[in-house]
ZASETOR-620087 format. One line per field, with one value per residue: residue number from 0; x, y, z of N, C-alpha, C, O in turn. Coordinates in steps of 0.2 Angstrom, whole numbers, plus 5000, padded with zeros to 4 digits. Example, Ala and Ser with C-alpha at 12.3 -4.5 7.8 and 13.67 -1.06 7.14 Angstrom:
BEGIN
num: [0	1]
n.x: [5066	5064]
n.y: [4972	4989]
n.z: [5039	5035]
ca.x: [5062	5068]
ca.y: [4978	4995]
ca.z: [5039	5036]
c.x: [5066	5064]
c.y: [4984	5000]
c.z: [5039	5039]
o.x: [5071	5067]
o.y: [4983	5006]
o.z: [5042	5040]
***
This chain:
BEGIN
num: [0	1	2	3	4	5	6	7	8	9	10	11	12	13	14	15	16	17	18	19	20	21	22	23	24	25	26	27	28	29	30	31	32	33	34	35	36	37	38	39	40	41	42	43	44	45	46	47	48	49	50	51	52	53	54	55	56	57	58	59	60	61	62	63	64	65	66	67	68	69	70	71	72	73	74	75	76	77	78	79	80	81	82	83	84	85	86	87	88	89	90	91	92	93	94	95	96	97	98	99	100	101	102	103	104	105	106	107	108	109	110	111	112	113	114	115	116	117	118	119	120	121	122	123	124	125	126	127	128	129	130	131	132	133	134	135	136	137	138	139	140	141	142	143	144	145	146	147	148	149	150	151	152	153	154	155	156	157	158	159	160	161	162	163	164	165	166	167	168	169	170	171	172	173	174	175	176	177	178	179	180	181	182	183	184	185	186	187	188	189	190	191	192	193	194	195	196	197	198	199	200	201	202	203	204	205	206	207	208	209	210	211	212	213	214	215	216	217	218	219	220	221	222	223	224	225	226	227	228	229	230	231	232	233	234	235	236	237	238	239	240	241	242	243	244	245	246	247	248	249	250	251	252	253	254	255	256	257	258	259	260	261	262	263	264	265	266	267	268	269	270	271	272	273	274	275	276	277	278]
n.x: [4948	4942	4926	4916	4902	4895	4894	4904	4898	4901	4894	4886	4898	4907	4913	4920	4927	4932	4943	4951	4968	4980	4995	5009	5025	5032	5041	5043	5029	5033	5049	5064	5070	5083	5097	5109	5111	5110	5094	5081	5071	5078	5089	5106	5121	5139	5155	5167	5175	5167	5157	5161	5165	5158	5138	5125	5109	5093	5075	5067	5068	5078	5082	5090	5104	5110	5124	5132	5136	5127	5112	5115	5111	5119	5133	5129	5132	5143	5161	5173	5172	5162	5149	5151	5144	5133	5133	5143	5153	5152	5156	5151	5137	5123	5107	5094	5080	5064	5066	5074	5087	5093	5107	5112	5125	5123	5111	5093	5091	5100	5113	5125	5122	5120	5113	5105	5100	5085	5092	5105	5124	5137	5151	5151	5153	5168	5164	5153	5159	5163	5155	5141	5126	5112	5097	5086	5071	5066	5059	5051	5057	5052	5040	5021	5005	4991	4983	4966	4949	4941	4930	4918	4906	4903	4897	4889	4882	4879	4873	4881	4894	4902	4912	4910	4911	4907	4900	4906	4916	4932	4939	4930	4936	4948	4949	4943	4952	4962	4960	4956	4967	4978	4977	4972	4962	4954	4944	4932	4936	4948	4960	4954	4951	4941	4936	4944	4938	4937	4947	4958	4961	4966	4981	4983	4975	4983	4994	4990	4983	4995	5002	5014	5018	5024	5036	5038	5032	5026	5023	5006	5003	4994	4992	4991	4982	4984	4976	4963	4947	4942	4952	4961	4963	4972	4977	4993	4999	5011	5029	5038	5055	5061	5055	5043	5025	5012	4994	4979	4961	4946	4933	4941	4945	4935	4918	4915	4918	4930	4949	4965	4982	4996	5009	5018	5027	5022	5016	5006	4989	4988	4997	5002	5008	5009	5010	5001	5009	5002	5005]
n.y: [5040	5022	5018	5011	4998	4991	4982	4968	4950	4933	4920	4906	4899	4907	4923	4940	4955	4973	4985	5000	5002	4998	4992	4979	4973	4956	4942	4929	4915	4902	4903	4900	4905	4919	4912	4909	4901	4896	4894	4887	4900	4911	4924	4927	4932	4930	4931	4931	4928	4916	4911	4908	4907	4917	4915	4928	4928	4932	4934	4944	4959	4973	4989	4994	4989	4993	4999	4996	4986	4983	4979	4976	4970	4954	4943	4927	4914	4900	4903	4913	4932	4929	4937	4951	4966	4964	4974	4983	4972	4961	4948	4939	4931	4921	4918	4912	4915	4917	4926	4940	4947	4962	4970	4985	4999	5010	5014	5010	5007	5013	5020	5014	4995	4977	4964	4949	4932	4922	4907	4912	4909	4920	4931	4947	4962	4972	4984	4983	4974	4971	4983	4984	4989	4988	4978	4970	4963	4960	4955	4942	4931	4938	4934	4939	4944	4949	4966	4966	4968	4954	4948	4938	4942	4957	4973	4969	4970	4961	4945	4929	4924	4909	4902	4907	4920	4938	4941	4957	4960	4965	4951	4941	4944	4944	4929	4926	4929	4921	4908	4909	4913	4909	4897	4890	4883	4891	4895	4899	4891	4885	4873	4865	4875	4883	4896	4906	4921	4938	4950	4955	4942	4934	4932	4925	4914	4908	4902	4895	4886	4880	4889	4898	4913	4931	4944	4951	4954	4944	4941	4936	4931	4935	4952	4957	4969	4974	4982	4992	4989	4978	4975	4973	4964	4960	4956	4952	4957	4961	4962	4976	4985	4993	4991	4993	4988	4980	4981	4972	4975	4975	4985	4995	5009	5011	5008	4991	4988	4988	4991	4996	4997	5006	5002	5000	4992	4994	5002	5012	5017	5013	5004	4988	4974	4961	4945	4933	4918	4906	4899]
n.z: [5003	5007	5006	5017	5017	5025	5040	5043	5046	5054	5041	5045	5043	5038	5031	5027	5026	5019	5025	5033	5039	5052	5048	5056	5054	5054	5056	5045	5041	5039	5040	5049	5066	5067	5067	5064	5054	5036	5033	5021	5012	5017	5018	5016	5023	5024	5033	5027	5010	4998	5004	5018	5037	5048	5049	5045	5044	5037	5037	5030	5020	5025	5030	5038	5047	5058	5069	5079	5095	5109	5100	5087	5069	5067	5067	5067	5066	5069	5069	5058	5064	5070	5079	5078	5070	5057	5047	5034	5034	5028	5015	5005	5000	5001	4993	4998	4997	4988	4980	4969	4978	4982	4988	4995	4995	5005	5018	5022	5008	4998	4987	4978	4971	4971	4961	4967	4960	4964	4973	4971	4975	4979	4979	4987	4978	4972	4975	4985	4995	5012	5012	5015	5018	5016	5014	5002	4995	4980	4970	4961	4951	4935	4936	4932	4932	4922	4926	4930	4929	4930	4939	4944	4950	4948	4952	4963	4978	4989	4998	4995	4989	4980	4985	4999	5005	5007	4993	4984	4991	4998	5001	4995	4982	4981	4985	4972	4964	4969	4964	4952	4946	4949	4953	4965	4975	4985	4998	5012	5018	5018	5017	5031	5038	5049	5048	5037	5040	5043	5034	5040	5048	5040	5041	5053	5050	5040	5047	5055	5045	5039	5029	5021	5026	5022	5023	5014	4996	4982	4964	4964	4976	4991	4998	5012	5025	5040	5050	5058	5058	5048	5042	5027	5010	4996	4977	4971	4957	4953	4955	4957	4950	4959	4972	4974	4972	4963	4964	4963	4968	4978	4983	4989	4985	4978	4983	4984	4971	4959	4960	4954	4962	4963	4975	4992	5004	5022	5035	5032	5030	5017	5013	5013	5024	5026	5017	5009	5003	4992	4983]
ca.x: [4949	4938	4920	4915	4895	4892	4899	4901	4901	4901	4888	4887	4907	4911	4913	4925	4924	4941	4943	4958	4972	4987	5001	5013	5031	5035	5046	5038	5027	5038	5055	5066	5072	5090	5099	5116	5109	5106	5088	5076	5069	5082	5095	5112	5128	5146	5159	5173	5172	5165	5155	5164	5165	5152	5132	5121	5103	5087	5069	5065	5070	5081	5084	5095	5108	5113	5131	5137	5132	5122	5107	5114	5113	5125	5134	5127	5135	5150	5165	5177	5166	5155	5146	5151	5139	5134	5135	5150	5158	5150	5160	5148	5128	5117	5100	5088	5073	5061	5065	5079	5089	5098	5112	5112	5130	5120	5104	5087	5089	5102	5116	5126	5118	5122	5107	5107	5095	5084	5095	5112	5128	5142	5155	5150	5157	5173	5161	5148	5162	5164	5151	5133	5121	5105	5096	5078	5069	5063	5053	5052	5061	5048	5033	5018	5000	4990	4979	4960	4945	4938	4926	4912	4901	4904	4890	4885	4883	4875	4874	4886	4898	4901	4917	4908	4912	4902	4900	4909	4922	4939	4940	4929	4939	4955	4947	4941	4957	4967	4955	4955	4975	4985	4975	4971	4955	4951	4937	4933	4937	4952	4964	4951	4951	4933	4934	4946	4935	4939	4954	4964	4961	4969	4987	4983	4973	4985	4997	4986	4984	5002	5002	5017	5018	5031	5034	5039	5028	5028	5017	5002	5002	4986	4994	4987	4984	4981	4973	4956	4941	4942	4959	4962	4965	4971	4980	4999	5001	5017	5033	5043	5062	5062	5053	5035	5021	5007	4990	4971	4958	4940	4930	4945	4944	4927	4913	4912	4920	4938	4953	4973	4985	5005	5010	5024	5028	5023	5011	5001	4983	4988	5000	5003	5014	5010	5011	5002	5010	4998	5009]
ca.y: [5032	5018	5018	5002	5000	4989	4978	4961	4944	4927	4917	4900	4898	4910	4930	4945	4961	4975	4992	5002	4998	5000	4986	4979	4969	4951	4935	4924	4910	4897	4904	4900	4912	4920	4906	4908	4894	4898	4889	4890	4904	4916	4928	4925	4936	4927	4936	4929	4926	4910	4907	4904	4912	4915	4918	4932	4927	4936	4932	4948	4964	4975	4992	4996	4982	4995	4998	4995	4979	4979	4981	4977	4962	4953	4937	4923	4908	4898	4902	4921	4936	4929	4942	4957	4967	4962	4981	4983	4965	4956	4946	4936	4928	4915	4920	4905	4916	4915	4933	4942	4951	4969	4975	4991	5002	5015	5010	5012	5006	5020	5020	5009	4990	4972	4959	4942	4931	4917	4904	4914	4911	4925	4934	4952	4965	4975	4990	4981	4971	4974	4990	4983	4994	4987	4973	4972	4958	4964	4951	4935	4932	4935	4934	4944	4944	4956	4969	4964	4965	4947	4946	4936	4948	4964	4976	4966	4973	4959	4941	4926	4919	4902	4903	4908	4926	4941	4947	4964	4963	4963	4946	4939	4947	4938	4922	4923	4929	4915	4902	4909	4916	4905	4889	4887	4881	4893	4895	4901	4884	4880	4868	4864	4881	4884	4899	4912	4926	4944	4951	4956	4937	4931	4930	4919	4908	4905	4900	4888	4879	4881	4891	4902	4922	4934	4951	4953	4951	4939	4939	4929	4933	4940	4956	4959	4976	4970	4988	4993	4985	4972	4974	4974	4960	4962	4951	4954	4957	4962	4967	4981	4983	4999	4988	4994	4982	4982	4974	4972	4974	4976	4990	5000	5015	5014	5003	4985	4990	4986	4996	4993	5001	5003	5001	4998	4988	4998	5002	5018	5016	5013	4999	4981	4971	4953	4944	4926	4915	4900	4893]
ca.z: [5008	5005	5010	5018	5016	5030	5045	5039	5052	5050	5040	5045	5046	5035	5029	5027	5026	5019	5028	5033	5043	5051	5049	5056	5051	5057	5051	5039	5048	5039	5042	5055	5068	5065	5071	5061	5047	5033	5029	5016	5012	5020	5013	5021	5023	5026	5036	5023	5003	4996	5010	5022	5041	5051	5045	5047	5042	5037	5033	5023	5020	5032	5029	5045	5052	5066	5068	5086	5099	5107	5095	5078	5067	5070	5062	5073	5063	5071	5062	5060	5062	5076	5086	5074	5066	5051	5042	5032	5036	5024	5011	5001	5001	4998	4992	4997	4995	4981	4977	4969	4984	4982	4992	4994	4999	5010	5023	5018	5001	4993	4984	4974	4973	4966	4964	4968	4960	4969	4973	4970	4979	4975	4982	4986	4972	4974	4980	4991	4998	5017	5013	5014	5022	5016	5007	4999	4990	4975	4964	4962	4943	4928	4935	4936	4931	4921	4931	4924	4934	4929	4945	4941	4951	4947	4954	4967	4985	4996	4995	4996	4984	4980	4993	5006	5009	5004	4985	4982	4997	4995	5003	4991	4974	4983	4984	4966	4962	4970	4962	4944	4943	4952	4953	4971	4976	4991	4999	5017	5024	5014	5023	5035	5043	5052	5045	5037	5041	5038	5030	5046	5051	5035	5043	5059	5049	5035	5051	5058	5040	5037	5023	5022	5025	5022	5025	5005	4991	4977	4962	4967	4985	4994	5002	5020	5030	5047	5055	5055	5059	5045	5039	5021	5007	4989	4974	4971	4952	4949	4960	4952	4953	4964	4978	4974	4970	4960	4966	4961	4974	4975	4990	4993	4982	4977	4988	4980	4964	4957	4957	4953	4962	4964	4982	4996	5010	5024	5040	5032	5028	5011	5011	5017	5027	5026	5011	5013	4999	4993	4977]
c.x: [4943	4933	4916	4907	4891	4897	4897	4904	4900	4895	4889	4896	4911	4912	4918	4923	4933	4938	4950	4960	4978	4991	5007	5018	5035	5039	5039	5036	5033	5046	5058	5069	5078	5092	5106	5116	5105	5100	5086	5074	5071	5087	5099	5118	5134	5150	5165	5169	5172	5163	5155	5165	5157	5144	5128	5113	5099	5082	5066	5070	5074	5085	5089	5098	5109	5119	5135	5132	5132	5116	5108	5113	5117	5128	5132	5130	5141	5155	5169	5172	5159	5155	5148	5145	5140	5136	5142	5156	5156	5154	5158	5140	5127	5111	5095	5082	5071	5064	5072	5080	5095	5100	5114	5122	5129	5113	5100	5086	5093	5109	5119	5123	5120	5115	5111	5101	5093	5087	5102	5116	5134	5143	5151	5155	5162	5169	5155	5154	5165	5161	5144	5130	5113	5102	5087	5079	5064	5060	5057	5053	5056	5041	5028	5010	4995	4984	4973	4954	4940	4934	4922	4904	4902	4896	4888	4886	4881	4876	4880	4888	4899	4906	4917	4910	4906	4904	4904	4915	4929	4942	4938	4931	4946	4954	4948	4948	4964	4966	4957	4964	4978	4982	4972	4964	4952	4945	4938	4934	4943	4956	4960	4948	4944	4931	4940	4947	4937	4943	4959	4964	4964	4975	4987	4980	4976	4993	4995	4986	4991	5004	5007	5017	5023	5030	5037	5034	5031	5023	5013	5000	4995	4991	4988	4987	4979	4976	4966	4952	4942	4947	4956	4967	4968	4978	4986	4998	5006	5023	5037	5051	5064	5058	5044	5032	5014	5001	4982	4967	4951	4939	4935	4944	4937	4925	4911	4913	4928	4943	4960	4976	4991	5006	5016	5023	5027	5019	5007	4996	4983	4992	4999	5010	5015	5009	5010	5003	5008	5001	5015]
c.y: [5030	5019	5012	5003	4996	4983	4972	4955	4939	4923	4911	4901	4903	4918	4934	4949	4966	4985	4995	5003	5000	4991	4985	4972	4963	4947	4930	4918	4904	4897	4902	4907	4912	4916	4904	4902	4896	4894	4892	4894	4912	4920	4928	4928	4931	4932	4934	4927	4918	4907	4903	4909	4912	4918	4922	4930	4930	4934	4935	4954	4969	4982	4995	4991	4985	4995	4997	4989	4986	4980	4980	4971	4961	4946	4931	4915	4907	4900	4912	4927	4936	4933	4949	4960	4964	4967	4981	4978	4960	4955	4941	4933	4922	4918	4912	4909	4914	4921	4935	4947	4958	4972	4980	4994	5006	5010	5014	5013	5012	5016	5014	5000	4984	4967	4953	4939	4925	4911	4904	4911	4914	4929	4942	4956	4968	4983	4987	4978	4975	4983	4990	4985	4992	4982	4972	4967	4963	4962	4945	4934	4931	4935	4939	4942	4951	4958	4968	4964	4958	4945	4946	4942	4956	4967	4973	4968	4969	4951	4936	4921	4912	4898	4903	4915	4932	4944	4956	4964	4962	4955	4941	4939	4941	4932	4919	4924	4923	4908	4901	4911	4911	4896	4885	4887	4884	4894	4900	4897	4881	4877	4865	4869	4880	4889	4904	4919	4933	4945	4951	4947	4933	4926	4923	4913	4906	4899	4895	4882	4878	4882	4898	4910	4922	4941	4955	4949	4949	4941	4935	4928	4937	4945	4958	4966	4974	4974	4987	4988	4979	4970	4975	4968	4964	4957	4954	4953	4956	4965	4972	4982	4989	4996	4989	4988	4983	4977	4977	4971	4975	4980	4992	5008	5018	5008	4998	4988	4988	4992	4993	5000	4999	5005	5000	4995	4995	4998	5009	5014	5012	5009	4992	4978	4964	4950	4935	4922	4908	4895	4896]
c.z: [5007	5010	5009	5020	5023	5034	5043	5047	5049	5048	5040	5048	5043	5035	5031	5024	5023	5022	5029	5038	5046	5052	5053	5053	5057	5052	5047	5043	5047	5039	5048	5058	5067	5068	5069	5057	5042	5028	5022	5017	5016	5015	5017	5020	5025	5027	5030	5016	5003	5000	5015	5028	5043	5049	5048	5044	5042	5032	5027	5023	5025	5029	5033	5048	5057	5065	5074	5090	5105	5104	5088	5076	5066	5066	5069	5073	5068	5064	5064	5060	5067	5080	5083	5071	5059	5043	5040	5033	5031	5018	5004	5004	5000	4999	4993	5000	4988	4977	4973	4976	4980	4987	4991	4997	5006	5015	5020	5009	4999	4992	4981	4976	4969	4968	4964	4967	4962	4968	4973	4975	4975	4981	4981	4981	4974	4978	4985	4995	5006	5016	5012	5019	5023	5013	5007	4995	4985	4970	4964	4952	4939	4929	4937	4932	4929	4925	4927	4932	4931	4935	4942	4945	4954	4948	4958	4973	4991	4992	4996	4990	4985	4985	4998	5009	5004	4997	4986	4985	4993	4997	4997	4983	4974	4983	4977	4962	4962	4966	4953	4942	4944	4952	4960	4972	4983	4992	5007	5022	5021	5019	5028	5040	5044	5046	5044	5039	5039	5036	5037	5049	5047	5039	5048	5056	5043	5041	5055	5053	5037	5030	5025	5022	5027	5023	5018	5001	4984	4970	4961	4972	4986	5000	5007	5023	5035	5051	5053	5058	5056	5044	5032	5014	4998	4985	4972	4963	4950	4954	4955	4956	4957	4972	4978	4971	4968	4963	4962	4968	4973	4984	4995	4990	4982	4983	4983	4974	4965	4958	4959	4955	4964	4972	4985	5001	5018	5030	5040	5030	5021	5008	5016	5022	5028	5019	5011	5003	4996	4989	4978]
o.x: [4938	4933	4915	4905	4886	4902	4891	4908	4898	4890	4893	4898	4917	4913	4920	4918	4938	4934	4955	4957	4982	4989	5010	5016	5038	5040	5033	5040	5036	5049	5055	5069	5081	5088	5109	5122	5099	5100	5089	5073	5067	5088	5097	5121	5132	5150	5167	5163	5175	5165	5153	5165	5152	5144	5126	5112	5099	5083	5063	5076	5072	5090	5092	5094	5108	5121	5141	5126	5135	5113	5104	5114	5121	5123	5134	5130	5144	5155	5168	5168	5155	5159	5147	5141	5145	5138	5147	5162	5161	5157	5161	5139	5132	5109	5092	5078	5074	5064	5076	5076	5099	5097	5118	5124	5133	5112	5101	5084	5089	5110	5115	5121	5123	5113	5117	5096	5098	5086	5106	5113	5136	5140	5148	5161	5162	5172	5153	5153	5169	5164	5141	5131	5110	5105	5083	5084	5060	5058	5063	5050	5054	5037	5030	5010	4996	4980	4974	4955	4934	4935	4920	4899	4902	4891	4882	4892	4880	4878	4885	4885	4898	4905	4921	4911	4902	4908	4902	4919	4931	4947	4942	4930	4948	4958	4950	4949	4969	4970	4958	4966	4982	4986	4969	4961	4948	4940	4943	4934	4943	4956	4965	4945	4940	4926	4942	4952	4938	4946	4963	4968	4965	4976	4989	4981	4973	4995	4999	4987	4992	5008	5006	5017	5027	5024	5039	5033	5037	5017	5015	4994	4993	4993	4983	4993	4973	4972	4964	4954	4943	4949	4950	4973	4966	4983	4984	4997	5007	5021	5040	5053	5070	5058	5040	5036	5010	5001	4980	4970	4950	4941	4935	4943	4935	4929	4907	4908	4931	4941	4961	4975	4993	5004	5020	5017	5032	5016	5003	4997	4979	4991	4995	5015	5020	5007	5014	5000	5011	5001	5020]
o.y: [5033	5020	5008	5008	4997	4981	4970	4955	4938	4922	4909	4903	4904	4919	4933	4948	4963	4988	4992	5003	5004	4987	4990	4967	4964	4948	4929	4915	4900	4892	4903	4912	4906	4914	4899	4899	4898	4891	4896	4895	4916	4919	4931	4924	4927	4938	4940	4926	4914	4901	4898	4915	4908	4924	4920	4934	4933	4932	4933	4953	4968	4981	5000	4989	4982	4991	4998	4987	4991	4985	4981	4966	4965	4944	4932	4911	4912	4899	4915	4926	4939	4934	4953	4956	4962	4966	4981	4979	4956	4960	4940	4932	4918	4921	4908	4906	4911	4920	4931	4950	4957	4976	4981	4990	5007	5004	5019	5017	5017	5010	5009	4999	4986	4966	4952	4940	4921	4908	4899	4910	4912	4930	4943	4955	4968	4986	4991	4980	4980	4988	4995	4983	4992	4982	4972	4966	4967	4966	4943	4937	4926	4935	4942	4937	4957	4953	4969	4962	4960	4939	4951	4944	4960	4965	4974	4969	4972	4950	4940	4916	4910	4893	4901	4915	4930	4949	4960	4967	4960	4953	4937	4935	4937	4928	4914	4921	4922	4904	4896	4909	4909	4890	4880	4891	4880	4895	4903	4897	4875	4878	4863	4868	4878	4889	4907	4922	4934	4940	4946	4947	4927	4920	4917	4907	4902	4894	4891	4876	4875	4879	4903	4913	4919	4943	4961	4943	4950	4943	4930	4926	4940	4942	4960	4968	4973	4971	4984	4983	4975	4965	4976	4967	4968	4955	4959	4947	4952	4970	4970	4981	4989	5000	4987	4984	4987	4971	4982	4967	4975	4977	4992	5013	5023	5005	5000	4990	4987	4998	4989	5005	4994	5011	4999	4994	4999	4992	5011	5009	5008	5008	4991	4981	4962	4954	4931	4923	4903	4889	4894]
o.z: [5008	5016	5004	5024	5025	5032	5041	5051	5043	5052	5036	5053	5044	5041	5037	5020	5025	5020	5026	5043	5043	5056	5054	5050	5062	5046	5048	5046	5051	5038	5054	5055	5066	5072	5072	5056	5042	5022	5018	5023	5017	5009	5023	5016	5029	5024	5028	5016	5007	5001	5017	5027	5040	5046	5054	5039	5048	5027	5022	5025	5031	5025	5030	5052	5062	5061	5074	5089	5105	5108	5084	5080	5063	5062	5075	5077	5070	5058	5069	5056	5068	5084	5087	5069	5057	5038	5045	5034	5030	5016	5000	5010	4997	5004	4989	5004	4984	4971	4975	4980	4976	4990	4986	5002	5010	5014	5016	5006	4998	4994	4981	4982	4964	4973	4962	4970	4963	4962	4974	4980	4969	4986	4976	4981	4980	4982	4988	5001	5005	5019	5010	5025	5028	5007	5011	4991	4986	4966	4965	4948	4938	4925	4942	4928	4932	4927	4921	4938	4929	4937	4939	4943	4959	4946	4958	4974	4997	4987	4997	4987	4991	4987	5002	5015	4999	4996	4990	4982	4988	4994	4994	4978	4971	4980	4975	4957	4958	4965	4950	4937	4939	4950	4960	4969	4987	4988	5008	5028	5021	5025	5031	5045	5039	5042	5049	5041	5033	5034	5038	5054	5049	5040	5047	5058	5040	5039	5058	5054	5031	5027	5029	5017	5030	5023	5017	5001	4981	4972	4959	4974	4982	5005	5006	5024	5034	5054	5048	5062	5060	5046	5030	5014	4994	4988	4969	4962	4945	4958	4950	4962	4958	4977	4981	4968	4971	4963	4959	4972	4967	4989	5001	4994	4985	4987	4978	4971	4971	4957	4964	4952	4966	4975	4981	5003	5019	5030	5045	5027	5020	5002	5020	5022	5030	5015	5012	4998	4998	4990	4974]
***
């Protein structure tokens, strides 16, 4: 478990910290709600082949669609199949997310599968047509960052960095990674915010600032755990084809120090549920 050495308050208009926590899952901030229209950022099933019939649109991964009404994820758009459960009823897809999406034969991401690259429109193959039970966003094609401790304040346990966070904390390192690796000029006042605050406050700050938040990671995202006193943030270096992802972080395994882990989306203390996409 991480050892947190101090509680962090605001300095002027800034500062944040890193601890343990429990996370929650929600719809990406920039995506439309499920409305039967295939909007940008969504993965969409069609009831018929060749992108015809009713649409079932989804903003993230989904392990279990449900199989009966009421309560299942259904086809919502106008046309053939409207109102039917999407499980085992889809014939074609449109992937409007920035990730590769994998459609599985079984629930909970099991069995045979078919991959759809970002932007792809295609029919489900003979195995998956009308036999779709879950889907998962698994990667952004080809993107990754090397795992490395390039933080300029190694060994620091106090003081404020130039972007207005406490040195040695997860938030300071995440800000540095965004600036040095992604090219985003992030500070504690980014996009006009008074303060981005502690790690658990970054999702709300992103919403106010118009920075999109997703339920699934892409390399270059800031991963957020919402629970605990301060929450925790880390920089996503790579998304693996099995759905796990890799992170660089500070102040988690060791107080005020670097670590690199392979983790998964979820609600345990060692997982993350939100992903802020600055670019």
